[in-house]
Phi, psi and omega in degrees: 000116177283140181247052183277353176283167185293335177267140179290138175293344182289345177271354179234162180232076181287103187297335182292333176284325182300330181286342185272074187283353177267359183270141175267121186273167184209166174231125188048035181077010181248146176209167177057227186295327179292323179290318177298326176294316180300315177300314179299318180298311179295323177295325179295323178297321176301318179283332174300315177299318179301311182294315183301315182290335174291322188265344191294328185281338189306315183266355177277341185296334183258004180289132179309314183292325174293314179295330178289321182288318185242069184297331187291341181246018176277114179255358177292314177258346179225083181303335182292350178274010186299321181295316180292320177299315177301320182292315182296316181291319190276343181296337170310315181292333179293317177301317176301315184295319182293316183285329175296321178294326180295341181288348172303323179265315189278337187302313180271338180286315186264334186093171189287311189292322179299320179294320178297318178297315180298317179299322179295317181297316183296319180297321174304310179296318179295322180295320180295314183292322176302315187292342181250020183284145179233353180227159179298321178300315181298314179296316178301307179303317181296322179291324178295316178301315178300320180299319178305313178297318181290330176295319175297318182291312183289337178278341190249320184302311184301321179295310179309312184286319183294326183282342178261343188274149171290145184306319183287344178255348189300315179301311183300316187292318184285324173299326178294324176298324174301318177298322182291326172304312178296323178296319178300315178302316180297315178302317180298322178296313183292324175296314178303317182293319181298323184266357175304322187288347178279347187276077180254134185305130176082351181285137183292337181261009185301328184290341177302332184299337175241335181292319182294311177306323176288323181287335184299334177302336180295341177301321188290313176294334179294331178285316185293314191307313184282347187251341189298322181280356177268354176256162186290147170284159178301123179296332181286324175293320178299318179291327176296328178268013177060035176253067194295315183297321178293324175295323175302317180297320180294315177298319178301319178290318185295312182274352181058050179225164176292166181300326187268013179289153183294333180293323177295313180297311184296321177296317180291320180294323181298313180293315183295326175297316179295318177300316184298321179295321181290323178294328176297331179267004176087021181291339181283353174238066190294138166214169189301327182303329184294336177287338182261358180265156175268286177063192184292327184277348182057051183302314184295316180298318183287326175294319181295318177301313181298316184291317182287337175292326175281322175299311182298327175302319182285319183278006168294332182103010184301319185281350166300324181270316181303311183281334188237021185304307181300320178293320181294314177301322186274315186270319189261341176256339175090025182269157177298157182304313183294315179298321178302316181291319180296314181296320180296320178294317177291328175297318177292324178295315178293326177302314180295314183294324176294323181296338181289337175305324183296336179299326181264342186259339193294321179271334180287315184256343183086174185283318188294317183295320180291321179297318181292316179297318180296312181301319182296310180296324178292322181295315176298315182298317181292326179295319178292321178297329175303307181296316183294317180288328176296318178293323183285339184290122182301327184292345180259357185221043176062040179058024176244135185281125173273096186292327177295321177295321180296318178295319179296323178295317179295318179302315185284343167297320175293316180300313178303311179302325179294313177298314183291319186295325177269007180227273190291336184303312181264330183297323182294331177276335182278319186299311185305310178292336178283323187278325192279145179280155184306321186299329181243008190300314181292310182291322181285329173296323176301316181290320181294319179295322178297325178293321175304310185286326178295317181282334173295317178301315182300311182297313182292328181288318185278342189299308179298323180293317182292320177295326178292329188255319184240000173060230183299335179292351171307320182293329184295328177301313183285333172301313180295315178302316179297324179295319185288340178292337184298305178296329180296315182292317187300317187269337190239353186251106182284156177287135180243357183302128176080359182272142166289158179298332180281329177296329179295330174300318179296315180303313182285332179292331179274353183277123176300144185295327183264008178224066185298336179293342179295340181298332182296311180289325180295315180299328182285332185259339185292132179291153179280127188229000186290159180301125182093353178279135176051062186301332183273356183277140176296130184295329181291320175302319180297317182289324174296321176299317180294316178302316177298318175302314180298319179297316178297313178299318180299313180298317185292312186270343184062029186245139174270001185271063180247131182297151180295150177297134180293120182274153177290146176288129184300330180280333190241340182077008182264144171292146180221000000 
């Protein structure tokens, strides 16, 4: 059934199509890889919007026309305004955090597509209000409204894409979204640079130099709004809502097979088994306490991993650079305004190009190795930035600028972005939907995204204040934090590469509640069993390997809390 009409077929149940089990279904004429690509493109527009909004303000803060309009947050001539400037810029994150938390309730109630639609509409409104601001209060309220919209989008798009993607492609697709965040930041820097030349003293059009870059973000939600309901809803959400036949249609389109194909049956049985386990634990009657309980699903452990993956992304210090790149080059390294903007734009471009490496490395090396590699490289970069910026600061060298140290500082801003871009940028958005069980996936992802925005707010808020008070030593704080992230990842973050979302339920069900670090070794040894995994492998060999694994776990832990062996589907012969 093609869903090329303006209304999604998922909202209706045409029974005459359900009887046609030999038909391969499609959405707007797309199926298989093309449908996955369409979902990825629309998800990418959401992340492009996210990245653009993060980067757009950095180079506008030092424009004369912007400073003239918003004198209360001008720190170029009034350094004492640094706290207020940090607050105005960072309150955007508070809006994001509040709406991300609200997805704890709305995420499973409304579904994935409706929340993305609502977030896009709110961001469109917020962008328009921001671009016509004339007072600090007006700008602040507009940024909070924009944040409300972005919180819905960033908390929901990763789930929607992860629940529609095939396991072997999920990592690549969501890491590509991380690259698109960087692309959004890059676009914002170059748009800022292009309109910088309009900021001429006394010119009636001078304010266009910052109003247009802010208004340009409205292009992205305008793209999302008309297309989101023409693409499929998450089949996992549909099954949770007992809309089985609609989920069949989605799987038929995703796998490009008829409704009665074994892949459709196996995928649905696999998800329904996971749902049944969660229902036994009361997931169908969700309350906040279920996020704090362990139980068979280890909800609390998995919520903590999801939340800390997002927190650690922010406390790497990336948004110290993203939000204030132009300001750092101009005010803290001492470069001329034009050169600072060119470098900021080049920095964003290199950030995007570095992030593309993850598309080829995420499934080859896995999540853990990239996170460890990134944290180590980021720690070293921040330590070197501390020394270079201290040396480049005229107040530390007899009021003379050390240009060599300034150049070295600029280089290591690029180096830091390279390490972050190919590792933590995308992985922090990939892990929560991979780690979390279906019963709490939407609310717990809302919490993890809210953690991202809460710590984003903290970093953006303290950056102007920290630079004003401790200067280059601001970087040393983040050097230490990045170093401490290495053991945290090594001991507590299991590998998820190549796993179905339901296989992660088995891994955590076998993890002792009082030994959370065991999930790492269990994930390493559990055979791959999901529908479509190792298609050429004999299914009985796979089942025997899993039985042997369960026996070893049972002997080692002395625990009876081991999930039942996945039985083959009678219709398909596949493990599910």
